[in-house]
GUPA-137480 format. One record per residue (C-alpha): residue number from 1; residue in one letter; z, y, x. Coordinates in nm, 4 decimals, decimal comma. Layout:
BEGIN
 num residuo        z        y        x
 NUM       A        Z        Y        X
...
# end
This chain:
BEGIN
 num residuo        z        y        x
   1       M   5,5944   1,7500   3,5442
   2       R   5,3544   2,0342   3,4951
   3       N   5,0794   1,8371   3,6752
   4       K   5,1342   1,5437   3,4359
   5       I   5,0990   1,7733   3,1332
   6       E   4,7814   1,9310   3,2758
   7       E   4,6437   1,5854   3,3539
   8       L   4,7129   1,4644   2,9956
   9       G   4,5530   1,7837   2,8564
  10       T   4,2398   1,7313   3,0673
  11       M   4,2135   1,3664   2,9566
  12       H   4,2638   1,4675   2,5963
  13       Y   3,9901   1,7322   2,6322
  14       M   3,7508   1,4771   2,7885
  15       L   3,8145   1,2242   2,5083
  16       I   3,7478   1,4851   2,2391
  17       T   3,4289   1,5936   2,4182
  18       L   3,3049   1,2321   2,4446
  19       A   3,3831   1,1717   2,0773
  20       L   3,1901   1,4845   1,9769
  21       V   2,8901   1,3865   2,1909
  22       A   2,8906   1,0362   2,0367
  23       L   2,9147   1,1823   1,6850
  24       I   2,6285   1,4274   1,7430
  25       T   2,4111   1,1506   1,8917
  26       F   2,4816   0,9271   1,5925
  27       I   2,3997   1,2029   1,3418
  28       L   2,0735   1,2923   1,5207
  29       S   1,9609   0,9298   1,5415
  30       C   2,0260   0,8776   1,1687
  31       S   1,8429   1,1914   1,0604
  32       S   1,5192   1,1457   1,2570
  33       S   1,2711   1,0650   0,9799
  34       G   0,9916   0,9157   1,1903
  35       N   1,1932   0,6242   1,3234
  36       N   1,3235   0,4799   0,9980
  37       P   1,1431   0,1528   0,9174
  38       Q   1,1941   0,2273   0,5471
  39       D   0,9556   0,5252   0,5876
  40       T   0,6666   0,3004   0,6933
  41       P   0,4004   0,2695   0,4223
  42       E   0,3811  -0,0784   0,2729
  43       G   0,1990  -0,2325  -0,0186
  44       T   0,2287  -0,5291  -0,2502
  45       L   0,0190  -0,6974  -0,5141
  46       V   0,2236  -0,6441  -0,8308
  47       K   0,0312  -0,8469  -1,0891
  48       Y  -0,3121  -0,9657  -1,1963
  49       S  -0,4665  -1,0320  -1,5335
  50       E  -0,5962  -1,3531  -1,6803
  51       C  -0,9681  -1,4176  -1,6553
  52       K  -1,1423  -1,1421  -1,8549
  53       S  -1,4274  -1,3655  -1,9779
  54       N  -1,3660  -1,2919  -2,3462
  55       I  -1,1965  -0,9552  -2,3186
  56       L  -1,3801  -0,6366  -2,4082
  57       D  -1,2738  -0,3631  -2,1784
  58       S  -1,3647   0,0007  -2,1295
  59       T  -1,5160  -0,0653  -1,7858
  60       S  -1,8617  -0,2214  -1,7841
  61       N  -1,8633  -0,5721  -1,6389
  62       S  -2,1313  -0,4601  -1,3906
  63       K  -1,8839  -0,2125  -1,2347
  64       D  -1,6354  -0,3015  -0,9623
  65       C  -1,3753  -0,0217  -0,9577
  66       I  -1,0532   0,1114  -0,8125
  67       E  -0,8362   0,3396  -1,0230
  68       Y  -0,5529   0,5210  -0,8451
  69       Q  -0,2481   0,7249  -0,9398
  70       Y  -0,0143   0,9038  -0,6957
  71       D   0,3300   1,0337  -0,7936
  72       S   0,2960   1,3253  -0,5420
  73       I   0,5996   1,2002  -0,3491
  74       S   0,5588   0,8487  -0,2089
  75       I   0,4229   0,5905  -0,4571
  76       L   0,0518   0,5151  -0,4863
  77       T  -0,0600   0,2665  -0,7513
  78       L  -0,4040   0,1070  -0,7377
  79       K  -0,5781  -0,1027  -1,0012
  80       H  -0,8783  -0,3102  -0,8940
  81       V  -1,0783  -0,3379  -1,2154
  82       N  -1,3237  -0,6294  -1,2363
  83       A  -1,2263  -0,8126  -0,9193
  84       G  -1,4373  -1,1300  -0,8947
  85       F  -1,2626  -1,4639  -0,8400
  86       N  -1,2959  -1,8272  -0,9385
  87       C  -1,1972  -1,9079  -1,2986
  88       C  -0,9210  -2,1321  -1,1588
  89       P  -0,8116  -1,9405  -0,8477
  90       G  -0,4584  -2,0741  -0,8237
  91       K  -0,2547  -1,7797  -0,7019
  92       I  -0,4392  -1,4552  -0,6220
  93       T  -0,2948  -1,2832  -0,3157
  94       A  -0,3799  -0,9904  -0,0902
  95       S  -0,2949  -0,8680   0,2549
  96       I  -0,2507  -0,4920   0,2709
  97       E  -0,2854  -0,3026   0,5972
  98       I  -0,2011   0,0694   0,6148
  99       N  -0,2808   0,2369   0,9439
 100       N  -0,3818   0,5912   1,0452
 101       G  -0,4930   0,6953   0,6968
 102       T  -0,6857   0,3754   0,6256
 103       I  -0,5722   0,1288   0,3604
 104       I  -0,7420  -0,2120   0,3814
 105       I  -0,6779  -0,4636   0,1049
 106       K  -0,8109  -0,8137   0,1665
 107       E  -0,8055  -1,0164  -0,1534
 108       K  -0,7807  -1,3965  -0,1510
 109       E  -0,7543  -1,6867  -0,3897
 110       Q  -0,5552  -2,0014  -0,3353
 111       A  -0,8203  -2,2454  -0,4620
 112       V  -1,1711  -2,2754  -0,5958
 113       G  -1,0567  -2,4975  -0,8800
 114       C  -1,3403  -2,4651  -1,1321
 115       H  -1,7190  -2,4439  -1,1384
 116       C  -1,7148  -2,0893  -1,2757
 117       D  -1,6203  -1,7368  -1,1755
 118       C  -1,4776  -1,4492  -1,3765
 119       L  -1,3370  -1,0993  -1,3513
 120       Y  -0,9721  -0,9974  -1,3162
 121       D  -0,7740  -0,6744  -1,2935
 122       I  -0,5293  -0,6527  -1,0024
 123       D  -0,2436  -0,4005  -0,9736
 124       Y  -0,1070  -0,2861  -0,6378
 125       R   0,1873  -0,0636  -0,5494
 126       L   0,2084   0,1166  -0,2159
 127       N   0,5410   0,2727  -0,1157
 128       N   0,6219   0,5450   0,1373
 129       V   0,2733   0,6987   0,1147
 130       T   0,2683   1,0644   0,2183
 131       P   0,0271   1,3138   0,0600
 132       G  -0,3016   1,3489   0,2464
 133       M  -0,6459   1,1974   0,3022
 134       Y  -0,6899   0,8187   0,2862
 135       H  -0,9821   0,5821   0,3269
 136       I  -0,9559   0,2800   0,0943
 137       V  -1,1394  -0,0461   0,1723
 138       I  -1,1262  -0,3526  -0,0533
 139       I  -1,2438  -0,6809   0,1025
 140       E  -1,3516  -0,9093  -0,1824
 141       P  -1,4226  -1,2821  -0,1568
 142       Y  -1,7236  -1,2835  -0,3967
 143       K  -1,9031  -0,9663  -0,2819
 144       L  -2,2455  -1,0482  -0,1364
 145       N  -2,3119  -0,9280   0,2189
 146       E  -2,6008  -0,7045   0,1081
 147       E  -2,3842  -0,5241  -0,1477
 148       P  -2,1820  -0,2129  -0,0664
 149       L  -1,8134  -0,2468   0,0043
 150       L  -1,5726  -0,1097  -0,2504
 151       E  -1,4594   0,1737  -0,0237
 152       F  -1,4026   0,5455  -0,0652
 153       D  -1,2034   0,8446   0,0562
 154       M  -0,9322   1,0060  -0,1526
 155       D  -0,7408   1,3286  -0,1039
 156       L  -0,3991   1,2830  -0,2629
 157       N  -0,3196   1,6532  -0,2148
 158       S  -0,6105   1,7699  -0,4325
 159       Y  -0,6691   1,4671  -0,6568
 160       P  -0,3535   1,2612  -0,7205
 161       S  -0,5436   1,0357  -0,9617
 162       G  -0,8987   0,9164  -0,9998
 163       S  -1,1349   0,6245  -0,9764
 164       F  -1,4273   0,4981  -0,7750
 165       C  -1,6819   0,2315  -0,8741
 166       V  -1,9734   0,0404  -0,7255
 167       D  -2,2397  -0,1504  -0,9189
 168       R  -2,2534  -0,5274  -0,8932
 169       W  -2,5562  -0,7162  -1,0242
 170       H  -2,4714  -1,0805  -0,9651
 171       Y  -2,2404  -1,3368  -1,1226
 172       P  -1,9507  -1,2964  -1,2166
 173       W  -2,0401  -0,9300  -1,2662
 174       A  -2,3188  -0,8164  -1,4996
 175       V  -2,2882  -1,1197  -1,7232
# end
């Protein structure tokens, strides 16, 4: 009888030990911050303006700019001021790639529906962005090959907001 009681006690001890090991493993796997897909930076195009052909704006129409604002935690907002597209672009979209401190935004239009071009403002929101240095590159459909890219470095630790501009001297800019 005593052997049966000892055997049940040993089994009970082994079951409790296995349950504790499983619980600890579960807690550790849930708390590891680097493996959570929700922590991966991601970006979306939030909205874009109508054609700015008749709108007076504080930014010269010969400037192609990015304005940025960081909340110092995880949200980076970007505004592409004076993005050049067709006057009838259909839907304006963008693919956003965030990798190793580089953010590449490739802007696209659905259609070339009219025989004119104009300027738009485009708002982006990037989530799960950690403070640090980033290199921003905007790939624009109407930028000429000989013109500089709209690209710059930003340090979100030192400058959580700012802007960067390049000059454009062809249509639809500088009109």
